[in-house]
N, C-alpha and C positions, 0 to 999 in steps of 0.2 A: 875726109874721114870718117869711120865706122860708123860713130856717134852724131854724126851731123844730120839733121829732122829736114823730112823732103815734104812738100807741100803735095797731097795726096786727095784726089777726088773720091771722096766717101759717099754720098748723101747727093741724089739724082736729083732733078727737078720734083718729079710725081711723089718721091720719097718726101720729098721738106713738105709741098702744098700739100698733102694728106694730113702732113703733121700736125700742120698750126689749123687745119680744118675741124680735124679731130679736136685736138685743145679746144677751139672755139665752140664745138657742138657739145663737148663734155660741160665747159660751161654754162651753157644756154639750157641743158637737157636737166643740167643738176640744180639750177635755181628754180625753173619752170618747175620740173617734176616734184620738187619737195613742195612749192607750193600749191601743186593738184593735190597732192598726196593730205598737205598740213597748212589750207592758207595760212598766211601770215600779215595780210593787208585785205581789208573789209572794204568793199564799196559802199558808200554813202547815195549814191543814185544811180537809178537804172543805165543811164548812160557812162556810168564808169564802163563797164564791160571788163572787169579785172579777169576774170577767170576766163571769159573769152579769147583776152589777146595773151595771156599765158600759155593756154590749149594750144592756142594758132602758132605761138614762137615754139612751142615743144615738137610739133607736127612740123615745121618746115625744118628743124635742127635734126629731128628724126630721118626725114629723106636725104637732107646735107651728110649726113654722119654714114647713112648705108650706102649711098655713093663712094664714100671716101673710102670706106671699108672693102668695097668693089675693087677701085680702082687700085687702093694699096694690096690688094690680095691678088690682081691680075698684075703689077707691076713685079711682084716676087716671083711672077715667071718669068718674065721678059727682060726686068732688070738686070742690074750688074750684080756681081757675088756678095754685095754689100747690103743690098736689098732681099737675095732670095732666102727665102724663111728656111727652107733645106736646111742650109747651111750653118744655122744659127744655133745647130746641138752638134756641131762637127769637133768641140772641144769642149763636151758635157763634164769631162773630169776635171775641169779647172773651176768651176763655180765655188767648192767650198775655198779655194783659195781668195779669189775674187771677192766674195764675202767677208775675210779674217781682212781684206785690206781696205775695204770700206768700213771696217768697226775700227779700225785703226789699231789691230791685235796678231798682222801679218805684216809678209814684205810686201813691197812695192810689187804689182802683177806685170804682165810683159801691155807693151801700149797698142792696142787696135786699131784698125782700119775701121773697120766695121762694127759689129757688136759683141763684146768679150761673151765668156759662156753664160754668165750669169743673167747679164742682159738679153741673150738669144731667148734663153728658156721663161725669163721674166714676159717678154713681147708674144710669145705662141701663148700663156698663158691669158694674157692680158686681150688677146684679140680673140679666142674663145671665151671672156668674159663678152666683149665688144657683141661678137654673134649672139648671146645670151641674152643680153638687155635686148637687141633689135628684136628678135624670135619673140619674147616675153613681152615687148613692149607692142607687138602685133597681134599677139594673142589677147589680151585685157581690150585691144582697141575691136579686134572682129566680135566679140560678144553682142556689140552692137550695129556691126555692119555685116551682112553677109557678101558673099560672094569667093570667085576662087581666087583671086589673088590676094584676099584677105587671108583664106584658108592656108593658101602654097605660105606666105611671107609669115605665119605666127600661129596662124589660129589653131593650128594642127594638137597645136602643144596644150590647149585646154581639155583634149583626150587624154593627154598621158597625164597629167597634174592637177590639181583642183587650182583654182581662181584663186583664190586667198592666200597660197602657197605662191603659185606664179608672181602675184602681187609683192609678196613680202621678201623672193629671191631677187625681184626687179629692184627694189628699193634698196637691199642690204649688196647689191652688185655697185652700186652706185658709191657708197661708200668707199666699196676695196677700191675703186677707180679713183676715187678722190684722195686715198691713203698713196695708191701709185704714183700718182702727181706730184705730190708731195717729197718722197723717195727717190723719185726719177729727177726733180730739180736738182736736190742734196747730191745725188752721184754724178751728173754730168756736173756740177760745179768744183766739188771734191774732186772729180777724174782733171777736170781743165786745171783747176791749181798746182795740183801734184806734178802730173804730167808734163804740164805746159804742153798739150795738143789742140788748141782752139776748139773744144770740145763744145764750150757754150756757141760761139759765133759762127760753128761747123753747120748748125740747122738752118742757119741764115747765107750763108754761102755754099756750103756743100764739100767746103774741104776742111781737112785735119793737117796736122804736120806730126808728123810721126818719125821716130829715130830711123835711121835707115836701116838699121840692124833688126829692127821689128817687122821689115814688109815683108811680106810671104810673096 
């Protein structure tokens, strides 16, 4: 039958791995970053070292996040077509239809094996924000650390932007990412419940269930 659903391997292991590493890093970086900027727990003893632990966790999560982003960008070049960022904008003209569908004011869109037009565009913007967060974070860190590696990773940004602006944008981008996470969960749940495509489970197993007629 033409409408029969087919089990399709969409998300390869590196894609799923970096997805969850990014999630854990964003969680750790958001909590510790917010604390570093505005401490909400105060030490009552010199032995507590709360700020020190927060900074340590923030730095460890930063390096893990950096490597995860590098791996994901690399896999965009060597992975399957659903992992390739170059194909995310191939159906850009359908962004409007996707938005109407998710807002419940439009018809059901075509079931996608990989990312939809809106998803592809969103992820390109998101990764640009990821890269800015990494560079701006190292830019602030380079103020008290000299050397080629710190300049390369982000220190050069202090020659382009004022430090207070870097700190402000770094902080604001955190909120943008957190908003994305909430919208991302909603859309994944919405897509799964409406299209019955196994979206929520696919990020664990890698497989989605797509109508045969929608497989290109």
